[in-house]
ChimeraX commands (.cxc) that place a marker at each C-alpha (Angstrom):
marker #1 position 0.00,0.00,0.00 radius 0.5
marker #1 position 2.65,2.58,0.91 radius 0.5
marker #1 position 5.01,3.85,-1.70 radius 0.5
marker #1 position 8.31,5.56,-1.31 radius 0.5
marker #1 position 9.44,7.64,1.63 radius 0.5
marker #1 position 8.55,11.23,0.75 radius 0.5
marker #1 position 10.17,13.02,3.67 radius 0.5
marker #1 position 11.41,12.90,7.23 radius 0.5
marker #1 position 10.11,15.85,9.26 radius 0.5
marker #1 position 12.31,17.44,11.90 radius 0.5
marker #1 position 10.88,19.91,14.41 radius 0.5
marker #1 position 13.14,22.90,15.06 radius 0.5
marker #1 position 12.86,26.01,17.20 radius 0.5
marker #1 position 14.78,28.24,14.75 radius 0.5
marker #1 position 13.94,27.51,11.13 radius 0.5
marker #1 position 16.46,29.96,9.67 radius 0.5
marker #1 position 19.31,28.49,11.72 radius 0.5
marker #1 position 18.32,24.92,10.82 radius 0.5
marker #1 position 18.05,25.80,7.11 radius 0.5
marker #1 position 21.50,27.45,7.29 radius 0.5
marker #1 position 22.99,24.24,8.72 radius 0.5
marker #1 position 21.62,22.14,5.86 radius 0.5
marker #1 position 22.51,24.74,3.23 radius 0.5
marker #1 position 25.92,25.75,4.58 radius 0.5
marker #1 position 27.42,22.79,6.37 radius 0.5
marker #1 position 25.85,20.05,4.28 radius 0.5
marker #1 position 25.62,21.88,0.93 radius 0.5
marker #1 position 21.98,20.95,0.43 radius 0.5
marker #1 position 19.36,22.65,-1.70 radius 0.5
marker #1 position 16.92,24.32,0.73 radius 0.5
marker #1 position 13.56,25.83,-0.20 radius 0.5
marker #1 position 12.17,29.14,0.96 radius 0.5
marker #1 position 9.99,29.00,4.09 radius 0.5
marker #1 position 6.27,28.43,3.59 radius 0.5
marker #1 position 3.69,29.15,6.30 radius 0.5
marker #1 position 0.91,26.57,6.61 radius 0.5
marker #1 position -1.60,28.10,9.06 radius 0.5
marker #1 position -4.02,25.15,8.76 radius 0.5
marker #1 position -1.28,22.88,10.13 radius 0.5
marker #1 position 0.22,25.43,12.54 radius 0.5
marker #1 position 3.70,25.26,11.05 radius 0.5
marker #1 position 6.18,26.99,8.82 radius 0.5
marker #1 position 8.13,24.56,6.66 radius 0.5
marker #1 position 11.34,24.42,4.68 radius 0.5
marker #1 position 12.21,21.46,2.47 radius 0.5
marker #1 position 15.72,20.14,2.00 radius 0.5
marker #1 position 15.97,18.29,-1.30 radius 0.5
marker #1 position 17.94,15.04,-1.36 radius 0.5
marker #1 position 18.43,12.67,-4.31 radius 0.5
marker #1 position 16.04,10.07,-2.88 radius 0.5
marker #1 position 13.69,11.95,-0.50 radius 0.5
marker #1 position 13.31,15.24,1.36 radius 0.5
marker #1 position 13.87,16.55,4.86 radius 0.5
marker #1 position 11.08,18.81,6.10 radius 0.5
marker #1 position 12.14,21.30,8.76 radius 0.5
marker #1 position 9.15,22.39,10.86 radius 0.5
marker #1 position 8.87,25.45,13.08 radius 0.5
marker #1 position 5.76,26.27,15.12 radius 0.5
marker #1 position 3.44,28.86,13.64 radius 0.5
marker #1 position 1.63,30.28,16.65 radius 0.5
marker #1 position 1.42,29.12,20.25 radius 0.5
marker #1 position -1.22,26.46,19.54 radius 0.5
marker #1 position 0.93,24.64,17.00 radius 0.5
marker #1 position 1.35,20.90,17.59 radius 0.5
marker #1 position 5.04,21.48,16.91 radius 0.5
marker #1 position 5.21,23.90,19.88 radius 0.5
marker #1 position 4.03,21.09,22.16 radius 0.5
marker #1 position 6.58,18.72,20.62 radius 0.5
marker #1 position 9.38,21.25,21.23 radius 0.5
marker #1 position 8.29,21.73,24.86 radius 0.5
marker #1 position 8.99,18.02,25.36 radius 0.5
marker #1 position 12.05,18.06,23.08 radius 0.5
marker #1 position 13.65,21.52,23.38 radius 0.5
marker #1 position 16.54,20.61,21.07 radius 0.5
marker #1 position 14.10,19.49,18.36 radius 0.5
marker #1 position 14.08,16.11,16.70 radius 0.5
marker #1 position 12.35,13.80,14.27 radius 0.5
marker #1 position 8.63,14.57,14.31 radius 0.5
marker #1 position 7.18,12.26,11.63 radius 0.5
marker #1 position 7.77,10.15,8.55 radius 0.5
marker #1 position 5.78,10.75,5.36 radius 0.5
marker #1 position 4.99,7.91,2.95 radius 0.5
marker #1 position 3.41,8.26,-0.45 radius 0.5
marker #1 position 0.15,6.51,-1.36 radius 0.5
marker #1 position -1.67,6.46,-4.67 radius 0.5
marker #1 position -5.18,6.74,-3.17 radius 0.5
marker #1 position -5.33,8.36,0.25 radius 0.5
marker #1 position -8.99,7.55,0.90 radius 0.5
marker #1 position -8.52,3.86,0.03 radius 0.5
marker #1 position -5.43,3.76,2.26 radius 0.5
marker #1 position -7.40,5.41,5.08 radius 0.5
marker #1 position -10.24,2.90,4.82 radius 0.5
marker #1 position -7.88,-0.09,4.75 radius 0.5
marker #1 position -5.95,1.20,7.76 radius 0.5
marker #1 position -9.10,2.00,9.74 radius 0.5
marker #1 position -10.48,-1.48,8.99 radius 0.5
marker #1 position -7.26,-2.89,10.47 radius 0.5
marker #1 position -7.62,-0.79,13.64 radius 0.5
marker #1 position -5.32,2.14,12.88 radius 0.5
marker #1 position -6.38,5.55,14.14 radius 0.5
marker #1 position -6.46,8.51,11.79 radius 0.5
marker #1 position -5.84,11.81,13.58 radius 0.5
marker #1 position -8.09,14.85,13.35 radius 0.5
marker #1 position -11.46,14.49,11.70 radius 0.5
marker #1 position -10.20,11.73,9.40 radius 0.5
marker #1 position -10.56,13.80,6.25 radius 0.5
marker #1 position -7.49,14.56,4.13 radius 0.5
marker #1 position -6.16,18.11,4.32 radius 0.5
marker #1 position -3.94,19.92,1.85 radius 0.5
marker #1 position -0.33,19.48,2.90 radius 0.5
marker #1 position 2.87,21.39,2.21 radius 0.5
marker #1 position 3.15,20.02,-1.33 radius 0.5
marker #1 position -0.42,21.01,-2.19 radius 0.5
marker #1 position -1.54,17.36,-2.07 radius 0.5
marker #1 position -3.95,15.55,0.28 radius 0.5
marker #1 position -2.41,14.30,3.54 radius 0.5
marker #1 position -3.52,12.37,6.63 radius 0.5
marker #1 position -1.74,11.63,9.89 radius 0.5
marker #1 position -1.84,8.29,11.71 radius 0.5
marker #1 position -1.58,7.84,15.48 radius 0.5
marker #1 position 1.98,7.06,16.61 radius 0.5
marker #1 position 0.79,4.40,19.08 radius 0.5
marker #1 position -0.37,2.34,16.11 radius 0.5
marker #1 position 3.00,2.57,14.31 radius 0.5
marker #1 position 5.82,1.71,16.74 radius 0.5
marker #1 position 5.73,5.14,18.41 radius 0.5
marker #1 position 6.15,7.03,15.12 radius 0.5
marker #1 position 3.75,9.65,13.79 radius 0.5
marker #1 position 3.02,8.74,10.17 radius 0.5
marker #1 position 1.89,11.11,7.45 radius 0.5
marker #1 position 0.39,9.74,4.24 radius 0.5
marker #1 position 0.53,11.92,1.14 radius 0.5
marker #1 position -1.38,11.16,-2.04 radius 0.5
marker #1 position 0.77,11.34,-5.16 radius 0.5
marker link #1:1,2 radius 0.2
marker link #1:2,3 radius 0.2
marker link #1:3,4 radius 0.2
marker link #1:4,5 radius 0.2
marker link #1:5,6 radius 0.2
marker link #1:6,7 radius 0.2
marker link #1:7,8 radius 0.2
marker link #1:8,9 radius 0.2
marker link #1:9,10 radius 0.2
marker link #1:10,11 radius 0.2
marker link #1:11,12 radius 0.2
marker link #1:12,13 radius 0.2
marker link #1:13,14 radius 0.2
marker link #1:14,15 radius 0.2
marker link #1:15,16 radius 0.2
marker link #1:16,17 radius 0.2
marker link #1:17,18 radius 0.2
marker link #1:18,19 radius 0.2
marker link #1:19,20 radius 0.2
marker link #1:20,21 radius 0.2
marker link #1:21,22 radius 0.2
marker link #1:22,23 radius 0.2
marker link #1:23,24 radius 0.2
marker link #1:24,25 radius 0.2
marker link #1:25,26 radius 0.2
marker link #1:26,27 radius 0.2
marker link #1:27,28 radius 0.2
marker link #1:28,29 radius 0.2
marker link #1:29,30 radius 0.2
marker link #1:30,31 radius 0.2
marker link #1:31,32 radius 0.2
marker link #1:32,33 radius 0.2
marker link #1:33,34 radius 0.2
marker link #1:34,35 radius 0.2
marker link #1:35,36 radius 0.2
marker link #1:36,37 radius 0.2
marker link #1:37,38 radius 0.2
marker link #1:38,39 radius 0.2
marker link #1:39,40 radius 0.2
marker link #1:40,41 radius 0.2
marker link #1:41,42 radius 0.2
marker link #1:42,43 radius 0.2
marker link #1:43,44 radius 0.2
marker link #1:44,45 radius 0.2
marker link #1:45,46 radius 0.2
marker link #1:46,47 radius 0.2
marker link #1:47,48 radius 0.2
marker link #1:48,49 radius 0.2
marker link #1:49,50 radius 0.2
marker link #1:50,51 radius 0.2
marker link #1:51,52 radius 0.2
marker link #1:52,53 radius 0.2
marker link #1:53,54 radius 0.2
marker link #1:54,55 radius 0.2
marker link #1:55,56 radius 0.2
marker link #1:56,57 radius 0.2
marker link #1:57,58 radius 0.2
marker link #1:58,59 radius 0.2
marker link #1:59,60 radius 0.2
marker link #1:60,61 radius 0.2
marker link #1:61,62 radius 0.2
marker link #1:62,63 radius 0.2
marker link #1:63,64 radius 0.2
marker link #1:64,65 radius 0.2
marker link #1:65,66 radius 0.2
marker link #1:66,67 radius 0.2
marker link #1:67,68 radius 0.2
marker link #1:68,69 radius 0.2
marker link #1:69,70 radius 0.2
marker link #1:70,71 radius 0.2
marker link #1:71,72 radius 0.2
marker link #1:72,73 radius 0.2
marker link #1:73,74 radius 0.2
marker link #1:74,75 radius 0.2
marker link #1:75,76 radius 0.2
marker link #1:76,77 radius 0.2
marker link #1:77,78 radius 0.2
marker link #1:78,79 radius 0.2
marker link #1:79,80 radius 0.2
marker link #1:80,81 radius 0.2
marker link #1:81,82 radius 0.2
marker link #1:82,83 radius 0.2
marker link #1:83,84 radius 0.2
marker link #1:84,85 radius 0.2
marker link #1:85,86 radius 0.2
marker link #1:86,87 radius 0.2
marker link #1:87,88 radius 0.2
marker link #1:88,89 radius 0.2
marker link #1:89,90 radius 0.2
marker link #1:90,91 radius 0.2
marker link #1:91,92 radius 0.2
marker link #1:92,93 radius 0.2
marker link #1:93,94 radius 0.2
marker link #1:94,95 radius 0.2
marker link #1:95,96 radius 0.2
marker link #1:96,97 radius 0.2
marker link #1:97,98 radius 0.2
marker link #1:98,99 radius 0.2
marker link #1:99,100 radius 0.2
marker link #1:100,101 radius 0.2
marker link #1:101,102 radius 0.2
marker link #1:102,103 radius 0.2
marker link #1:103,104 radius 0.2
marker link #1:104,105 radius 0.2
marker link #1:105,106 radius 0.2
marker link #1:106,107 radius 0.2
marker link #1:107,108 radius 0.2
marker link #1:108,109 radius 0.2
marker link #1:109,110 radius 0.2
marker link #1:110,111 radius 0.2
marker link #1:111,112 radius 0.2
marker link #1:112,113 radius 0.2
marker link #1:113,114 radius 0.2
marker link #1:114,115 radius 0.2
marker link #1:115,116 radius 0.2
marker link #1:116,117 radius 0.2
marker link #1:117,118 radius 0.2
marker link #1:118,119 radius 0.2
marker link #1:119,120 radius 0.2
marker link #1:120,121 radius 0.2
marker link #1:121,122 radius 0.2
marker link #1:122,123 radius 0.2
marker link #1:123,124 radius 0.2
marker link #1:124,125 radius 0.2
marker link #1:125,126 radius 0.2
marker link #1:126,127 radius 0.2
marker link #1:127,128 radius 0.2
marker link #1:128,129 radius 0.2
marker link #1:129,130 radius 0.2
marker link #1:130,131 radius 0.2
marker link #1:131,132 radius 0.2
marker link #1:132,133 radius 0.2
marker link #1:133,134 radius 0.2
view
């Protein structure tokens, strides 16, 4: 059902500093920041040959990333994103197998302008999973 790894998301408290590390020290191609108010984050994508790194900074005090950074002040891996060809079919299969879809269960537009869903980390070895339709 899942396709390739799309990105690994890393929560950071200072997006500009984190982007500078990837751009400067590692020589990576780094996108401009994009605010996603519906998700409560500002994102930057680091392009790799085989996947992306998504750097996430809280956008507002009610951001889920703000809560993550309270528990992990140095930042860290927040979620993994896998591609699926049909997000609604994937959702129904996963729900039928007992997986919990976060939020209202309906796909939302993600950072790439495509439908996304998040799956409860307790159902996936302690890892928050994002599915993105491609």
